[in-house]
C-alpha positions as CSV (number, residue, x, y, z in Angstrom):
1,M,224.9,90.4,-11.1
2,S,226.7,92.8,-13.4
3,P,226.5,92.4,-17.2
4,N,230.1,91.1,-17.3
5,E,229.2,88.5,-14.6
6,E,226.1,87.4,-16.4
7,Y,228.1,87.1,-19.7
8,V,230.7,84.9,-18.1
9,L,228.2,82.7,-16.4
10,E,226.3,82.2,-19.7
11,V,229.6,81.3,-21.4
12,L,230.4,78.8,-18.6
13,K,226.9,77.3,-18.9
14,N,227.3,76.9,-22.7
15,E,230.8,75.3,-22.2
16,Y,230.0,72.9,-19.3
17,G,226.2,72.7,-19.2
18,G,224.0,72.9,-16.1
19,H,222.3,76.1,-14.8
20,Y,223.3,78.9,-12.4
21,I,221.8,81.2,-9.8
22,E,223.1,84.4,-8.2
23,G,225.4,84.0,-5.2
24,E,225.9,86.0,-2.0
25,D,228.9,87.9,-3.3
26,P,231.1,86.1,-2.6
27,P,230.6,84.0,-4.6
28,D,229.0,85.8,-7.5
29,A,227.1,82.7,-8.6
30,Y,226.5,79.0,-8.1
31,L,226.7,76.7,-11.1
32,F,224.8,73.4,-10.8
33,L,226.5,70.8,-12.9
34,D,226.1,67.0,-12.7
35,G,224.7,67.1,-9.2
36,N,227.5,69.4,-8.0
37,R,227.0,72.9,-6.6
38,I,230.0,74.9,-7.8
39,A,230.7,78.4,-6.4
40,V,231.9,80.8,-9.1
41,E,233.7,84.1,-8.5
42,V,234.0,86.4,-11.5
43,T,236.5,89.2,-12.0
44,R,238.0,91.2,-14.8
45,L,241.5,91.1,-16.2
46,V,242.4,94.8,-16.7
47,E,245.8,96.3,-17.3
48,Q,247.6,97.6,-14.3
49,V,249.5,100.9,-14.5
50,R,251.3,103.1,-12.0
51,N,249.9,106.5,-11.1
52,D,251.9,109.7,-10.4
53,S,252.5,108.5,-6.9
54,G,254.0,105.2,-8.1
55,E,251.0,103.2,-6.9
56,V,249.8,100.3,-9.0
57,V,246.2,100.8,-10.1
58,S,243.7,99.5,-12.7
59,R,244.2,101.3,-16.0
60,M,240.4,101.9,-15.9
61,T,241.0,104.4,-13.1
62,H,242.7,106.6,-15.7
63,D,240.8,105.6,-18.8
64,V,237.2,105.9,-17.6
65,P,237.3,109.7,-17.1
66,A,238.9,110.1,-20.6
67,M,236.1,108.0,-22.2
68,S,233.5,109.8,-20.2
69,L,234.9,113.1,-21.7
70,A,234.4,111.8,-25.2
71,K,230.8,110.8,-24.4
72,K,230.0,114.2,-23.1
73,I,231.5,115.9,-26.1
74,D,229.4,113.7,-28.3
75,A,226.2,114.5,-26.4
76,E,226.9,118.3,-26.6
77,M,228.0,118.4,-30.3
78,I,225.6,116.0,-31.9
79,E,223.6,118.8,-33.4
80,H,226.8,120.7,-34.6
81,I,228.4,118.0,-36.7
82,P,226.7,117.6,-40.1
83,D,225.3,114.4,-41.5
84,G,228.0,112.3,-43.3
85,K,230.7,113.3,-40.9
86,Y,231.9,112.0,-37.6
87,V,234.9,112.8,-35.4
88,L,237.5,110.6,-33.6
89,I,239.3,112.1,-30.7
90,I,242.4,110.4,-29.2
91,V,242.6,111.6,-25.6
92,P,245.5,110.9,-23.1
93,A,244.9,109.4,-19.7
94,P,244.9,110.6,-17.1
95,V,243.3,113.8,-18.4
96,K,244.2,117.1,-16.8
97,S,241.6,119.9,-16.3
98,I,238.8,117.9,-17.7
99,R,236.1,120.6,-17.8
100,R,238.2,123.2,-19.6
101,T,239.8,120.6,-21.8
102,K,236.3,119.5,-22.9
103,E,235.3,123.0,-24.0
104,L,238.5,123.6,-25.9
105,I,238.2,120.3,-27.7
106,K,234.7,121.3,-28.8
107,S,236.1,124.6,-30.2
108,E,238.9,122.8,-32.0
109,I,236.4,120.3,-33.6
110,L,234.3,123.2,-34.9
111,Q,237.4,124.9,-36.4
112,C,238.3,121.6,-38.1
113,L,234.8,121.4,-39.7
114,E,234.8,125.1,-40.7
115,N,238.2,124.9,-42.3
116,G,237.8,121.5,-43.9
117,L,240.6,119.9,-41.9
118,S,240.7,116.1,-41.6
119,E,243.4,115.9,-38.9
120,R,244.6,118.2,-36.2
121,D,247.0,117.6,-33.2
122,V,246.7,120.1,-30.4
123,V,248.0,120.5,-26.8
124,I,245.2,121.6,-24.4
125,E,245.9,122.0,-20.7
126,S,249.0,119.9,-21.2
127,N,246.9,117.2,-22.8
128,R,248.0,116.0,-26.3
129,I,244.8,115.6,-28.3
130,S,244.4,114.2,-31.8
131,I,241.3,115.1,-33.8
132,H,240.3,113.2,-36.9
133,V,237.3,114.1,-39.0
134,H,235.9,111.2,-41.1
135,D,233.4,110.9,-43.8
136,G,230.4,108.7,-43.1
137,D,227.9,107.9,-40.3
138,R,228.4,105.6,-37.4
139,P,225.8,102.8,-36.9
140,S,225.4,104.0,-33.3
141,G,224.5,107.5,-34.5
142,K,227.4,109.0,-32.5
143,K,229.1,112.0,-33.9
144,V,232.2,111.9,-31.6
145,I,233.9,108.7,-30.6
146,G,236.9,108.5,-28.3
147,A,240.1,106.5,-28.0
148,V,242.4,106.6,-25.1
149,S,246.2,106.6,-25.0
150,N,247.5,105.9,-21.5
151,R,251.0,107.4,-20.9
152,Y,251.6,104.9,-18.1
153,S,250.8,101.9,-20.2
154,S,253.6,99.3,-20.7
155,A,254.2,97.6,-24.0
156,N,255.5,94.5,-22.2
157,I,252.5,92.1,-22.7
158,S,254.0,89.2,-20.7
159,E,254.8,91.4,-17.7
160,N,251.4,93.0,-17.8
161,A,249.7,89.6,-18.0
162,A,251.7,88.4,-15.0
163,N,250.9,91.6,-12.9
164,I,247.2,91.3,-13.8
165,L,247.0,87.6,-12.8
166,Y,248.8,88.1,-9.6
167,D,246.6,91.0,-8.6
168,R,243.3,89.3,-9.4
169,I,244.0,85.8,-8.1
170,S,245.7,86.8,-4.9
171,S,243.0,89.4,-4.2
172,K,240.1,86.9,-4.8
173,A,241.9,84.1,-2.9
174,K,241.7,86.3,0.2
175,K,238.1,87.3,-0.3
176,C,236.5,83.9,-1.1
177,F,235.9,80.6,0.8
178,K,234.3,82.3,3.8
179,Q,230.7,81.3,3.4
180,A,230.1,79.3,0.3
181,E,228.7,75.8,0.7
182,A,229.9,74.2,-2.5
183,S,231.7,71.1,-3.8
184,E,234.1,73.2,-5.8
185,Y,235.1,76.9,-6.1
186,W,236.0,78.3,-9.6
187,L,237.6,81.6,-10.4
188,A,236.5,82.9,-13.8
189,L,238.6,85.7,-15.2
190,Y,237.0,87.9,-17.9
191,N,239.8,89.1,-20.2
192,D,239.5,92.8,-20.7
193,Y,243.2,93.0,-21.6
194,W,242.6,91.6,-25.0
195,V,246.2,92.0,-26.3
196,A,247.1,89.0,-24.0
197,D,245.7,85.7,-25.2
198,A,245.2,82.4,-23.3
199,N,248.8,81.3,-23.9
200,S,250.2,84.5,-22.5
201,Y,248.1,83.9,-19.3
202,R,249.1,80.3,-19.1
203,Q,252.8,81.1,-19.2
204,A,252.4,83.9,-16.7
205,Y,250.3,81.6,-14.4
206,K,253.0,78.9,-14.5
207,S,255.8,81.4,-13.8
208,L,254.0,83.0,-10.8
209,G,253.2,79.9,-8.8
210,I,250.4,81.7,-7.0
211,E,249.0,79.8,-4.0
212,H,245.2,79.6,-3.9
213,N,242.4,77.1,-3.2
214,F,240.4,77.4,-6.4
215,N,239.6,74.1,-8.1
216,K,239.7,75.8,-11.5
217,V,241.0,79.1,-12.7
218,L,239.4,80.0,-16.1
219,V,240.0,82.7,-18.6
220,V,236.9,83.8,-20.6
221,N,237.3,86.0,-23.6
222,G,234.9,88.2,-25.6
223,Y,234.4,85.5,-28.2
224,G,232.8,83.1,-25.8
225,E,235.9,80.9,-25.4
226,V,236.9,79.3,-22.1
227,H,240.5,78.4,-21.3
228,C,241.6,76.6,-18.1
229,L,244.9,77.8,-16.6
């Protein structure tokens, strides 16, 4: 199981009791509770965005390369940023010309440090980059940390929550129920779109009326809370 799947199963165990074992994928796991064998499928709620072709994709498709860029810059600049300083870079997603952009961001960071600048906004390979130099040291030891601004992201939380739910529930409903021998089948949704809370998902779920055969559809958040839709 992935770390996210293990986290969700631990939260479910703490909430309902029992114990679990890994499943055949599908399901991701079986939860044994009060003599019942419950198949559990786990998936993430991630914001959906449209790419340049108009296709709906997970925002992570755009954001992961941008975050990877920040990690590479940190690894390559850790010896060049003095103690007591760290740098935040805000990178757009999707990033254009990643390799050249990386090298030019490094150059801009060095210029900020040399000239004592705390903030700088630059356009690199059509990417709008914000650089912020801060005093202090990160507990992680990182010298460069990244944040992502996705130009395709929508500010409509209710609409986003509805799109995410429809995608995940309908997709998993087609995949599951083929081989699991269980008394019930639960779908556990790990909320990675943290701006939407349980009430947002409940309202979206009621409005969608998605047909599925799951006995429970649960939202699990990063605070270890479980909400039944």
